[in-house]
N, CA, C and O atoms as CSV, one atom per row, in Angstrom:
chain,resi,resn,atom,element,x,y,z
A,1,UNK,N,N,32.895,-15.988,-43.289
A,1,UNK,CA,C,32.321,-15.579,-44.200
A,1,UNK,C,C,32.774,-15.086,-45.494
A,1,UNK,O,O,32.037,-14.859,-46.454
A,2,UNK,N,N,34.415,-14.892,-45.439
A,2,UNK,CA,C,34.897,-14.858,-46.956
A,2,UNK,C,C,34.808,-15.322,-47.686
A,2,UNK,O,O,34.644,-14.785,-48.781
A,3,UNK,N,N,34.888,-17.149,-47.432
A,3,UNK,CA,C,35.381,-17.731,-48.178
A,3,UNK,C,C,33.643,-18.216,-49.205
A,3,UNK,O,O,33.562,-19.207,-49.932
A,4,UNK,N,N,32.439,-17.166,-48.944
A,4,UNK,CA,C,30.889,-17.259,-49.231
A,4,UNK,C,C,30.879,-16.305,-50.457
A,4,UNK,O,O,30.100,-16.405,-51.405
A,5,UNK,N,N,31.877,-15.339,-50.306
A,5,UNK,CA,C,31.873,-13.950,-50.904
A,5,UNK,C,C,32.032,-14.264,-52.494
A,5,UNK,O,O,31.671,-13.391,-53.284
A,6,UNK,N,N,32.494,-15.331,-52.917
A,6,UNK,CA,C,32.246,-15.500,-54.587
A,6,UNK,C,C,30.856,-16.052,-54.524
A,6,UNK,O,O,30.208,-15.508,-55.418
A,7,UNK,N,N,30.108,-16.913,-53.841
A,7,UNK,CA,C,28.750,-17.298,-54.115
A,7,UNK,C,C,27.929,-16.115,-53.767
A,7,UNK,O,O,26.832,-16.333,-54.282
A,8,UNK,N,N,27.905,-15.219,-53.287
A,8,UNK,CA,C,27.040,-13.958,-53.076
A,8,UNK,C,C,27.098,-13.160,-54.377
A,8,UNK,O,O,26.044,-12.717,-54.834
A,9,UNK,N,N,28.490,-12.903,-55.130
A,9,UNK,CA,C,28.268,-12.336,-56.017
A,9,UNK,C,C,27.966,-13.397,-57.315
A,9,UNK,O,O,27.553,-12.828,-58.326
A,10,UNK,N,N,28.070,-14.367,-57.373
A,10,UNK,CA,C,27.104,-15.226,-58.428
A,10,UNK,C,C,26.125,-15.136,-58.170
A,10,UNK,O,O,25.615,-14.423,-59.035
A,11,UNK,N,N,25.032,-15.563,-57.093
A,11,UNK,CA,C,23.709,-15.195,-57.233
A,11,UNK,C,C,23.308,-13.712,-57.230
A,11,UNK,O,O,22.106,-13.480,-57.359
A,12,UNK,N,N,24.162,-12.670,-57.099
A,12,UNK,CA,C,23.872,-11.303,-57.537
A,12,UNK,C,C,23.974,-11.349,-58.859
A,12,UNK,O,O,23.173,-10.680,-59.513
A,13,UNK,N,N,24.769,-11.979,-59.395
A,13,UNK,CA,C,24.561,-11.895,-60.934
A,13,UNK,C,C,23.444,-12.426,-61.776
A,13,UNK,O,O,22.984,-11.745,-62.692
A,14,UNK,N,N,22.979,-13.663,-61.482
A,14,UNK,CA,C,21.979,-14.049,-61.661
A,14,UNK,C,C,20.650,-13.481,-61.207
A,14,UNK,O,O,19.777,-13.541,-62.072
A,15,UNK,N,N,20.303,-12.954,-60.074
A,15,UNK,CA,C,19.317,-11.871,-59.957
A,15,UNK,C,C,19.252,-11.008,-60.900
A,15,UNK,O,O,18.112,-11.053,-61.364
A,16,UNK,N,N,19.902,-10.218,-61.446
A,16,UNK,CA,C,20.163,-9.240,-61.997
A,16,UNK,C,C,20.184,-9.420,-63.878
A,16,UNK,O,O,20.231,-8.425,-64.600
A,17,UNK,N,N,20.148,-10.555,-64.319
A,17,UNK,CA,C,20.532,-10.729,-65.325
A,17,UNK,C,C,18.893,-11.819,-66.144
A,17,UNK,O,O,18.326,-12.807,-65.678
A,18,UNK,N,N,18.641,-11.100,-67.356
A,18,UNK,CA,C,17.364,-11.695,-67.883
A,18,UNK,C,C,17.563,-12.770,-69.300
A,18,UNK,O,O,16.741,-13.119,-70.148
A,19,UNK,N,N,18.682,-13.026,-69.168
A,19,UNK,CA,C,19.101,-13.581,-70.831
A,19,UNK,C,C,19.606,-15.085,-69.992
A,19,UNK,O,O,20.566,-15.227,-69.235
A,20,UNK,N,N,18.630,-16.062,-70.417
A,20,UNK,CA,C,18.509,-17.517,-69.641
A,20,UNK,C,C,19.958,-17.962,-70.137
A,20,UNK,O,O,20.501,-18.553,-69.203
A,21,UNK,N,N,20.633,-17.913,-71.044
A,21,UNK,CA,C,21.487,-18.431,-71.152
A,21,UNK,C,C,23.245,-17.914,-70.096
A,21,UNK,O,O,24.291,-18.503,-69.826
A,22,UNK,N,N,22.743,-16.710,-69.858
A,22,UNK,CA,C,23.757,-16.115,-68.781
A,22,UNK,C,C,23.563,-16.969,-67.485
A,22,UNK,O,O,24.446,-17.667,-66.987
A,23,UNK,N,N,22.197,-16.811,-66.969
A,23,UNK,CA,C,21.706,-17.940,-65.991
A,23,UNK,C,C,22.337,-19.107,-65.805
A,23,UNK,O,O,22.755,-19.555,-64.738
A,24,UNK,N,N,22.382,-19.479,-66.632
A,24,UNK,CA,C,22.872,-21.013,-66.939
A,24,UNK,C,C,24.103,-21.304,-66.806
A,24,UNK,O,O,24.549,-22.427,-66.571
A,25,UNK,N,N,24.747,-20.253,-66.958
A,25,UNK,CA,C,26.435,-20.313,-67.134
A,25,UNK,C,C,26.689,-19.675,-65.567
A,25,UNK,O,O,27.660,-20.125,-64.959
A,26,UNK,N,N,26.150,-19.017,-65.140
A,26,UNK,CA,C,26.170,-18.589,-63.640
A,26,UNK,C,C,26.012,-19.505,-62.625
A,26,UNK,O,O,26.808,-19.584,-61.689
A,27,UNK,N,N,24.631,-20.493,-62.798
A,27,UNK,CA,C,24.464,-21.658,-61.813
A,27,UNK,C,C,25.623,-22.638,-62.429
A,27,UNK,O,O,25.870,-23.554,-61.645
A,28,UNK,N,N,26.478,-22.685,-63.760
A,28,UNK,CA,C,27.306,-23.870,-63.752
A,28,UNK,C,C,28.456,-23.512,-62.955
A,28,UNK,O,O,29.097,-24.331,-62.296
A,29,UNK,N,N,28.724,-22.200,-63.027
A,29,UNK,CA,C,29.812,-21.381,-62.107
A,29,UNK,C,C,29.449,-21.891,-60.175
A,29,UNK,O,O,30.221,-22.481,-59.419
A,30,UNK,N,N,28.312,-21.488,-59.935
A,30,UNK,CA,C,27.597,-21.620,-58.607
A,30,UNK,C,C,27.950,-23.045,-58.151
A,30,UNK,O,O,28.438,-23.159,-57.026
A,31,UNK,N,N,27.706,-24.438,-59.101
A,31,UNK,CA,C,28.095,-25.411,-58.835
A,31,UNK,C,C,29.623,-25.945,-58.463
A,31,UNK,O,O,30.186,-26.661,-57.636
A,32,UNK,N,N,29.866,-25.272,-59.411
A,32,UNK,CA,C,31.598,-25.781,-59.459
A,32,UNK,C,C,31.962,-25.077,-58.216
A,32,UNK,O,O,32.775,-25.755,-57.588
A,33,UNK,N,N,31.698,-24.097,-57.691
A,33,UNK,CA,C,32.215,-23.228,-56.329
A,33,UNK,C,C,31.268,-24.149,-54.859
A,33,UNK,O,O,31.650,-24.114,-53.690
A,34,UNK,N,N,30.439,-24.645,-55.193
A,34,UNK,CA,C,29.957,-25.285,-53.588
A,34,UNK,C,C,30.809,-26.744,-53.876
A,34,UNK,O,O,30.895,-27.198,-52.735
A,35,UNK,N,N,31.288,-27.437,-54.522
A,35,UNK,CA,C,31.948,-28.358,-54.839
A,35,UNK,C,C,33.661,-28.305,-54.258
A,35,UNK,O,O,34.199,-29.135,-53.526
A,36,UNK,N,N,34.243,-27.120,-54.818
A,36,UNK,CA,C,35.339,-26.663,-54.050
A,36,UNK,C,C,34.935,-26.384,-52.538
A,36,UNK,O,O,35.644,-26.828,-51.635
A,37,UNK,N,N,33.944,-25.746,-52.308
A,37,UNK,CA,C,33.645,-25.145,-50.973
A,37,UNK,C,C,33.383,-26.719,-50.095
A,37,UNK,O,O,33.512,-26.642,-48.873
A,38,UNK,N,N,33.145,-27.649,-50.489
A,38,UNK,CA,C,32.289,-28.729,-49.644
A,38,UNK,C,C,33.703,-29.652,-49.578
A,38,UNK,O,O,33.867,-30.235,-48.507
A,39,UNK,N,N,34.669,-29.832,-50.539
A,39,UNK,CA,C,36.172,-30.458,-50.759
A,39,UNK,C,C,37.087,-29.699,-49.522
A,39,UNK,O,O,38.065,-30.110,-48.898
A,40,UNK,N,N,36.485,-28.672,-49.464
A,40,UNK,CA,C,37.855,-27.599,-48.325
A,40,UNK,C,C,37.439,-27.902,-46.939
A,40,UNK,O,O,38.128,-27.896,-45.919
A,41,UNK,N,N,36.024,-28.201,-47.110
A,41,UNK,CA,C,35.418,-28.619,-45.253
A,41,UNK,C,C,34.472,-27.509,-45.041
A,41,UNK,O,O,34.372,-27.138,-43.872
A,42,UNK,N,N,33.790,-26.929,-45.881
A,42,UNK,CA,C,32.666,-26.360,-45.132
A,42,UNK,C,C,31.485,-27.318,-45.256
A,42,UNK,O,O,31.172,-28.043,-46.200
A,43,UNK,N,N,30.818,-27.113,-43.877
A,43,UNK,CA,C,29.469,-28.092,-43.790
A,43,UNK,C,C,28.891,-27.802,-44.736
A,43,UNK,O,O,28.765,-26.681,-45.229
A,44,UNK,N,N,28.323,-29.171,-45.221
A,44,UNK,CA,C,27.294,-29.167,-46.340
A,44,UNK,C,C,25.600,-28.608,-45.908
A,44,UNK,O,O,24.947,-27.967,-46.732
A,45,UNK,N,N,25.144,-28.890,-44.784
A,45,UNK,CA,C,24.293,-28.324,-44.106
A,45,UNK,C,C,24.011,-26.739,-44.362
A,45,UNK,O,O,23.063,-26.190,-44.922
A,46,UNK,N,N,25.463,-26.077,-43.601
A,46,UNK,CA,C,25.423,-24.554,-43.786
A,46,UNK,C,C,25.491,-23.672,-45.549
A,46,UNK,O,O,24.879,-22.711,-46.015
A,47,UNK,N,N,26.459,-24.519,-46.049
A,47,UNK,CA,C,26.314,-24.123,-47.211
A,47,UNK,C,C,24.946,-24.487,-48.185
A,47,UNK,O,O,24.741,-23.624,-49.038
A,48,UNK,N,N,24.067,-25.530,-48.186
A,48,UNK,CA,C,23.013,-25.699,-48.559
A,48,UNK,C,C,22.035,-24.580,-48.118
A,48,UNK,O,O,21.393,-23.953,-48.961
A,49,UNK,N,N,21.921,-24.324,-46.737
A,49,UNK,CA,C,21.010,-23.265,-46.375
A,49,UNK,C,C,21.414,-21.674,-46.778
A,49,UNK,O,O,20.492,-20.879,-46.960
A,50,UNK,N,N,22.548,-21.317,-46.887
A,50,UNK,CA,C,23.344,-20.311,-47.535
A,50,UNK,C,C,22.721,-20.258,-49.001
A,50,UNK,O,O,21.989,-19.303,-49.262
A,51,UNK,N,N,22.886,-20.906,-49.654
A,51,UNK,CA,C,22.524,-20.926,-51.331
A,51,UNK,C,C,20.911,-21.090,-51.486
A,51,UNK,O,O,20.378,-20.866,-52.573
A,52,UNK,N,N,20.272,-21.433,-50.511
A,52,UNK,CA,C,18.699,-21.574,-50.541
A,52,UNK,C,C,18.267,-20.196,-49.867
A,52,UNK,O,O,17.143,-19.808,-50.185
A,53,UNK,N,N,19.068,-19.313,-48.888
A,53,UNK,CA,C,18.771,-17.985,-48.756
A,53,UNK,C,C,19.271,-16.943,-49.705
A,53,UNK,O,O,18.721,-15.842,-49.668
A,54,UNK,N,N,20.199,-17.143,-50.508
A,54,UNK,CA,C,20.898,-16.480,-51.214
A,54,UNK,C,C,19.768,-16.377,-52.889
A,54,UNK,O,O,19.471,-15.482,-53.680
A,55,UNK,N,N,19.475,-17.776,-52.749
A,55,UNK,CA,C,18.303,-17.987,-54.443
A,55,UNK,C,C,17.097,-16.720,-54.077
A,55,UNK,O,O,16.790,-15.782,-54.813
A,56,UNK,N,N,16.613,-17.004,-52.869
A,56,UNK,CA,C,15.505,-16.487,-52.836
A,56,UNK,C,C,15.433,-15.178,-52.114
A,56,UNK,O,O,14.753,-14.713,-51.200
A,57,UNK,N,N,16.312,-14.808,-52.814
A,57,UNK,CA,C,16.180,-12.774,-52.695
A,57,UNK,C,C,15.084,-12.316,-52.944
A,57,UNK,O,O,14.900,-11.099,-52.900
């Protein structure tokens, strides 16, 4: 679960900001982090479900 802590923090930042340009910046960071996780061998379906869960809080 430690490899997903950065994603948790990024989604938390998106939830608690109201500035749209800042939200877009964090979504770009999330896309970059997801790409790195997939390249490191994380299951794609697990990552997809986790991101879906984090975005629907």
